[in-house]
C-alpha positions as CSV (number, residue, x, y, z in Angstrom):
1,M,-10.8,-5.5,1.9
2,L,-8.3,-3.4,3.7
3,S,-11.0,-1.2,5.9
4,R,-12.8,-4.2,6.7
5,L,-9.9,-5.8,8.2
6,V,-9.1,-1.9,10.1
7,Q,-12.6,-2.1,10.9
8,H,-12.1,-5.8,12.6
9,N,-9.0,-5.5,14.0
10,D,-9.7,-2.0,15.7
11,Q,-12.1,-4.1,18.0
12,L,-9.4,-6.2,19.6
13,P,-7.3,-4.5,22.6
14,L,-4.2,-2.9,22.5
15,D,-1.0,-4.5,23.8
16,R,1.0,-1.5,24.4
17,N,3.9,-4.2,25.3
18,K,4.2,-5.2,21.6
19,L,4.0,-1.9,20.2
20,T,5.9,-2.3,16.8
21,R,7.8,0.1,14.8
22,F,4.6,0.5,12.1
23,H,2.2,1.8,15.1
24,S,1.8,5.7,14.8
25,R,0.7,7.6,18.2
26,G,-2.6,7.9,16.6
27,A,-4.9,7.4,13.3
28,P,-3.9,9.9,10.3
29,G,-6.8,11.7,9.4
30,I,-7.0,10.2,5.6
31,S,-8.9,7.0,4.8
32,I,-7.5,4.0,3.4
33,N,-8.6,4.5,0.1
34,D,-7.9,8.0,-0.4
35,Y,-4.2,7.3,0.9
36,L,-4.2,4.4,-1.8
37,S,-5.7,6.8,-4.3
38,R,-2.5,9.7,-3.2
39,I,0.2,7.2,-3.8
40,H,-1.6,5.9,-7.2
41,K,-1.4,9.6,-8.2
42,Y,1.6,10.8,-7.6
43,T,3.8,7.2,-8.7
44,N,1.3,6.2,-10.8
45,T,3.5,6.2,-14.4
46,D,6.2,3.7,-12.9
47,L,3.8,1.9,-10.1
48,K,2.6,-0.9,-11.4
49,P,-0.9,-3.0,-10.2
50,C,0.9,-6.0,-9.2
51,C,2.9,-3.8,-6.3
52,L,-0.7,-3.0,-4.8
53,L,-1.7,-6.3,-4.8
54,I,1.0,-7.8,-3.3
55,L,0.2,-6.4,-0.4
56,L,-2.8,-8.6,0.4
57,I,0.0,-11.2,0.4
58,Y,2.9,-9.4,2.2
59,I,0.1,-9.4,4.9
60,D,-0.7,-12.7,5.0
61,R,3.0,-13.8,5.6
62,I,4.0,-11.4,8.3
63,S,0.6,-11.9,10.3
64,V,2.1,-15.7,10.2
65,I,5.8,-14.4,10.9
66,L,4.3,-11.4,13.5
67,P,1.0,-12.0,15.0
68,E,1.2,-8.4,17.0
69,L,1.6,-6.4,13.8
70,T,-1.8,-6.5,13.4
71,I,-3.5,-4.0,10.6
72,T,-5.5,-1.4,12.5
73,S,-6.5,2.3,11.9
74,L,-2.6,2.6,13.8
75,T,-1.0,0.8,11.7
76,V,-1.8,0.3,8.2
77,H,-0.7,3.7,6.6
78,R,2.6,3.3,7.7
79,F,2.5,-0.5,6.2
80,I,0.8,0.3,3.0
81,I,3.9,3.0,2.1
82,T,6.4,0.7,3.1
83,A,5.0,-2.1,1.5
84,I,4.8,-0.4,-1.8
85,T,8.0,1.1,-1.6
86,V,9.3,-2.1,-1.3
87,S,6.9,-3.9,-3.9
88,S,8.2,-1.6,-6.4
89,K,11.6,-2.1,-6.1
90,A,11.3,-5.8,-5.9
91,L,9.0,-6.1,-9.1
92,C,9.8,-2.9,-11.2
93,D,12.2,-2.4,-13.6
94,V,12.0,1.7,-12.8
95,F,10.1,3.0,-9.8
96,C,10.8,6.5,-7.7
97,T,13.2,7.5,-5.1
98,A,12.4,6.5,-1.1
99,S,12.9,10.2,-0.8
100,H,9.6,10.5,-3.3
101,Y,7.7,7.8,-1.5
102,S,8.4,9.7,1.7
103,K,6.9,12.7,0.9
104,V,4.3,10.8,-0.9
105,G,3.4,9.2,2.2
106,G,3.6,12.0,4.6
107,I,6.3,10.5,6.9
108,S,10.1,11.4,6.8
109,L,12.6,10.1,4.5
110,N,14.8,8.5,7.7
111,E,11.2,6.6,9.3
112,L,10.7,5.2,6.0
113,N,14.0,3.8,5.5
114,L,13.3,2.5,9.2
115,L,10.5,1.3,8.2
116,E,11.5,-0.8,4.8
117,R,14.5,-2.3,7.1
118,E,12.2,-3.6,9.9
119,F,9.7,-4.9,6.8
120,L,12.8,-6.7,5.2
121,R,13.7,-7.9,8.2
122,I,10.4,-9.3,9.5
123,I,9.5,-11.0,5.5
124,D,13.0,-12.0,5.5
125,W,13.6,-11.1,1.8
126,N,10.2,-12.8,0.7
127,L,8.7,-10.4,-1.6
128,T,7.6,-12.3,-4.7
129,C,5.1,-14.5,-5.4
130,D,3.9,-16.8,-8.4
131,N,1.6,-15.4,-10.9
132,K,-0.9,-18.5,-10.0
133,Q,-0.8,-17.0,-6.2
134,L,-1.3,-13.5,-7.5
135,E,-4.2,-14.1,-9.4
136,E,-5.8,-16.2,-6.4
137,Y,-5.5,-12.9,-4.5
138,Y,-7.1,-11.0,-7.4
139,L,-9.8,-13.1,-8.2
140,N,-10.8,-13.4,-3.7
141,L,-10.6,-8.9,-4.1
142,V,-12.8,-8.9,-6.8
143,N,-15.5,-11.4,-5.6
144,S,-15.0,-9.4,-1.9
145,H,-15.8,-6.2,-3.4
146,P,-20.3,-6.0,-4.1
147,N,-19.4,-3.4,-7.0
148,Y,-17.4,-5.8,-9.2
149,T,-18.3,-8.6,-11.0
150,L,-16.8,-11.5,-13.0
151,G,-18.1,-11.5,-16.7
152,G,-18.9,-15.4,-17.0
153,G,-21.3,-17.8,-18.9
154,D,-21.2,-15.7,-22.3
155,G,-17.4,-16.1,-23.4
156,D,-17.1,-12.6,-21.5
157,E,-14.2,-12.6,-19.1
158,D,-13.5,-9.2,-18.4
159,I,-14.2,-7.7,-14.9
160,H,-16.1,-4.6,-14.4
161,T,-17.6,-1.9,-11.8
162,P,-19.7,0.7,-12.3
163,N,-18.5,4.2,-11.9
164,D,-18.9,4.8,-7.9
165,D,-16.7,6.9,-5.6
166,A,-15.5,3.9,-3.8
167,I,-12.8,2.5,-6.4
168,T,-10.9,5.1,-7.4
169,L,-7.5,3.5,-7.4
170,Y,-7.9,3.2,-11.3
171,A,-9.2,7.1,-12.0
172,C,-6.5,9.3,-11.5
173,S,-4.5,11.2,-13.8
174,P,-1.5,9.4,-15.5
175,T,0.9,11.9,-14.5
176,H,2.8,13.0,-11.6
177,S,1.5,16.0,-9.9
178,K,2.3,17.9,-6.6
179,P,1.1,16.0,-4.1
180,Q,0.2,18.1,-0.4
181,I,1.1,17.5,2.9
182,I,-0.8,15.0,5.2
183,P,-1.2,15.6,8.6
184,Q,0.3,12.6,10.5
185,S,0.7,11.7,13.9
186,R,4.6,12.4,13.8
187,P,5.3,14.3,10.9
188,N,8.3,15.6,8.4
189,H,6.4,16.5,6.2
190,Q,7.7,18.9,3.0
191,D,6.2,19.8,-0.3
192,I,7.9,18.4,-3.1
193,T,9.5,20.9,-4.8
194,E,11.0,18.9,-7.8
195,S,10.1,16.1,-10.2
196,P,10.5,13.1,-9.2
197,Q,13.4,11.4,-9.7
198,Q,13.8,7.9,-10.8
199,R,16.3,5.4,-10.8
200,R,16.9,1.6,-12.7
201,R,17.2,-1.8,-10.6
202,L,20.6,-2.4,-11.1
203,S,21.1,-5.8,-12.8
């Protein structure tokens, strides 16, 4: 779904007078699917599926508030890592540090902090949704992918998908690993040389 959205929006003319902090100078050399798989691989003991699904809700909310922030090949990677950082803090009791997310996402900690602040300002801290809305987005996501099918008619309500390379988000190892550096247009990368620190949300 994100790939199709980016493909569509990349056809629109870029207004350089309406660039946002989420715009990169050039498109990163990693696909959206590989980028999501990378994030999941190095955070999946803490990152909940709802933190990924709610990205679609964030996109719709922000597109209404700030139409110039379109999800394109220049914005999608920064939007993804920022939205996941924010959603994990809002929805999870345990989450990785911003420092870990910045290294996994291939941007500096300072840049991620600025993106996070801008994201919260735009969305006005509206970071949660009810179960019904999340379920609607989930079903729409499933129905939009030709390789997914919803069981029905025989009492089987499970969701099934063939084992193909296009869907790898939940096929990663359930342990933290050492991420490799992603080439970006504004790099400030470091290899992770320590195990990811975690913190618990203050009650």
